[in-house]
N, C-alpha and C positions, 0 to 999 in steps of 0.2 A: 504494500500500500504506500501511497504518498502522503506525507504529512500535510494537513490543512495549512494554508498560508497564515491563518491567524494564530497558529501555534508559535510563530516566530515574531509576530507583531507585538510591540511593547504593550503589556496589559491584555492583549488578545482582542482588542477592539470590541465591537458589539457582540460577535459570536461568543467571545470569551466571557463577557459579562453575563450573557444569557445562559450559558452553561455552568456558571459558577456554583449554583445550588447542587447540581449533580457532582461537581468536583468536590464540594465539601462533604457530600454524602460518601463519595469514593474515599476520601481521606479518613473519615470517621470509621468506615468499614475496614479500611487497611490497618488502622491503629488497633482495632479490636481483634482482627485476625492475627496481627503480629504479637499482641499481648497474650493471645491464647497459645500460639505456636512456639514462641521463643523458648519457653521452658520445657517443651516437649520434644524438641528436635533430637533424634537419635544420633549417637556417635557412630562413626564408620569403622573404627578399629584400625584406621591408618590416618596419617595427617591429611587434613582437608584444607585446601586453599580456595577461597571463593573470590572470583573476580566479577564484580557487578557494576551496574550503572544506575543512574537516576531517571533517565528519560527513555521514551520510546525511540527506537532508531539507533543509528550508529554513533558511538562515542569513542571507539578505539579499543574495545574490550578484546576482540578476537586477535589483533596483532600483539596486544599485551600478553594474552594467554600464551601465544606462540613463543614470545620472548621469555616468559616465565618458565615455560617447559624447558627451553634451551639452557637457562641458567641452572636448573635443577639437574639436567642431564650432564652438564659439564662438571658437576660436583659428584657424579657417580650414582645419582638417583634414577629411579625408573618411574617417572610420573605418568599417569593416565589421565586423559581429559574426559570429563563427563559433560554431556551437552544434550539438550532436548531434541535437537534435530529439526528445527523449524523448517517447514516446507517439505519434509520427507513423508512418505507414505506408510512406513512400517509402524506397527504397534508393539508394545512391549519394550524390552531392553535388548539391544543388539551390540556386539563388539565388532570393531573393524578387523581384528586379527583373523577371523574366519569368515564371518558373514559378508564382509565387504572386500572380498579377495580381488575384485576388479579395480581397486583404487590405483590410479596411476597407469591403467591399461586402457584398451580401446573402448571399454564399456563404462567409462567415467561418467558420462551423462546419465546413464541408467542409475548409477550409484547416487548421484546428486538428487535424482527423483525419489530414490528410496530412502536415503539417509539425511538429505538436506545438504546444501553446498558447504555450510560452515563445518559440518562434521567431516566431509571429505577433505576439506582444506586442512583441518587438524590431523587427519589421518596421514598426511604427507610427512608429519613430524614424529608420529608414534601412535600407540594404541588410543583408541577412542571408544567410549561407550555411549550409545545413543538411546535416549528414552526418557520419559517423564519421571519414572520411578528412580529417584537419585539414590535411595537406600539400596535397592537391588543393584543398580549400576555400580555403586561403591563396593558392594560385597563381591560382585563378579570381578571387578578390577583387582581387589585384594587377592582373590583366589588365583588370578592370573599373574601374580608377582608384582603388582604395583607397589611402589614405596610411598607415593603420594597420590591423592586425587585432586585434580584442579577442576573446579566447577566454573564453566563458562556461562555467565549470565544467570546467577542464582540469588541475587540480592534480595528479591522479594518472594522467593519461593519457600523459605523456612522448612525445607524437607530434610536437611542434613546439617548437623552442627559443624560450623567451620572453626578451624583452629587459627586461621589467619584470613582477614578479609581486606581486599583492595577495592576501593571505590574509584572508578575511572570516569573522568569527564573530559569533554572536548573543551579546551581552554578558550577557543574562539566563540563558542556558543553553549555554555554549560547548562543553561536552564530554559532556553527558548523564551516564551512569554512569562515564565515563572509560575504558571498555574498547573494544578493537578489535572489529570484525565477526567473528563473529556475536554475541559476548557483549555488545556494545554498539554504539553508532552510529558509532564512529570508523573512517574509511577507512584511516588510517595514524597513526603516532606523531606527536603534536603537535610534538615537537622536530625531527623530520625535516622536517616541512612548514615549520617556522619557519626552518630553516637555508637552505631554497631561496627563501623569500619575501623581497621587498624592503621591504614595508610591511604593517602589520596594520591592518585595518579592523574596528572594533567597532561593531556596530549595537545601539542601546539601551544603557542604563546597565550598568555592570559594570567590575570591576577588570581592569587588564591582567594576563593570565595569566602564571604563573610561567615557562612554557616560552618566552616571547617574549624575545629578546635586548634588553637595555636600550639598545643602541646604534642599534637600528633604529626608524624612525618609526612612530607610531601615530596613526590618524585616527579620531575618534569621530563618530557620527551618531545622531540620534534619528529614529524613524519618525513621519511625520505623515500620517494619512489625509486625503484630499481628496475631498469628496463634494458633488454638486450640490444636495443637500437639506440643511436645517438638522438636524443629528443630535440636537441638544439638545431640539428642540421636536416631533420627528416620531417617534412609536412605530414600531418596525421589528422585522423578523425578519431573520435572517442565513442565507444559503446560501453554503456553501464547499466546495471540493474541493482543498484545499491541504495541505501537509505539517504545518503547525502552526496548526490552526483556532483553538485557544485564544488564541494570540498575536494573531490578527486580531480576535477578540472584545475582548481587553484594550485594544487600540489604540483601538477605538471607544468602549469604556467610559471611557477616559481623557478623551475629548472630551465626555463627558456624555451619551452615547447611551442611550436607554431601550429596552432589548432584551427581546424576548419569546422566541420560539423561535429556536434555532440548529440548522439541519440541516447536519451536518458529514459529508461524504463523503470517500472516499480521495483522495489527491493525483492530479491529472490526470483525475478522473472526468468522464465524459461523461453529463450528467444525462439521465435518461429523461423522456419526456413525462409519465408517471404521477407521478413524483417532483415535477415542477414544478407540475403540476395540483393535487396534494395540498397542497403548500406554499402555493400561491395561495389555495386555498379556506380553509385554516386561518388564514391571515393576517388575514382579516376586516377588511380596510381598512388594516392596517398596511403600511408601505412595506417592500419586500424589497430588501435590499442584498447585494452580493457583491463579491469582489475583481475587479479588471480582468481578470486572467488567467482567472478563472472565467467572467466575462461574455462573453469572446471565444469560449467553447465553447458558448454558447446559440445557438439559431436566431433569425432576425430577429424572430419574433413575441414571443418571451420577452425579447429585448433591450429591447423597448419597455416591458415591464412591470417589469423588474428593474433596480435602480439600481447602476451600477458605482462602486466606490470605488478611487481611485488611491492610490498610496503614494509619498510624497515623502521624501527623506532630508535632514534639516536638520543642517548641520555644527556641531559644537561650537565650532570655530574657523573662521569663514567666510573663505574664500580661501586657507586653508593648503594644501589638496589641490591647488587650481589652481596655486598658485605652485610647489609641489613638482614637479608634472607638467610645468609650463612650463620648468623647469630641465632637463628630460630629454626634451623634445620632439625633439631632434635625434639621439637614439640610433639607430644603424643596425641593421637586421636582416639585412644581407647576409652577415655572418660571413665 
């Protein structure tokens, strides 16, 4: 889905004001649910790291989870990622080790339709467990030798007790219009989320928000697109099906990319053959680039024609996050 424009408008305008009663009801129900669940969340029997956000749509959680997994792997750990698998068709809990044997192969598009594109993206780095039942997913991860479970987007789930919680925000636009759903993009009160989080991760430039406690750590990162072609010397068109296509375009423009057309589809969109054929014809020799997550949803023929762009996170203070995590590697999730 695409975000309504009023979610980004200061105050939300008339639609935001009209929906404010529903937003207040949403906030009250969210608080009641959290109060009920927080003391009842089961432990996983292994350390659980939760990476969550405040708002609907992209904030940088997925690239941060990938970075976090690499940090743990470099220290000899065997972290598994747990994810709901938004956009996938399977029910229950499924692991990539056996059920997703085609990841990285010719049937990758089939896998994204079954498991969701973000699950397949994480599977490029290691084991992933896909499903809404986080307790069962963690149990299976532990049985398969996981040292840690990393929950991608579980801030408001309250299904599994985390040992460490990262709150990830986009520094350029952390709160949208500042209202709760449906009047705005926020899933819960920022101060409530901050109270449960152990550290704040800010992606891109931006001030530390006022809701964040001064005593808690903040880690800043900048996005750096990585592309196999020279973006400065190659005219290109963009294809995207992500939550914030404008941000992807800005990231490429910062690197000096000469951009023609930008075909922006809804998040998790499975591109139709007609859409891709039309884009290819109108490119007229220009390169076509897309995000790695979008590229995974293409069939093999189009993956040969469209160039994937990866996203790396560059730390403002190199080594700070690694050191902070290293001090906490021995925390136990056996509760």
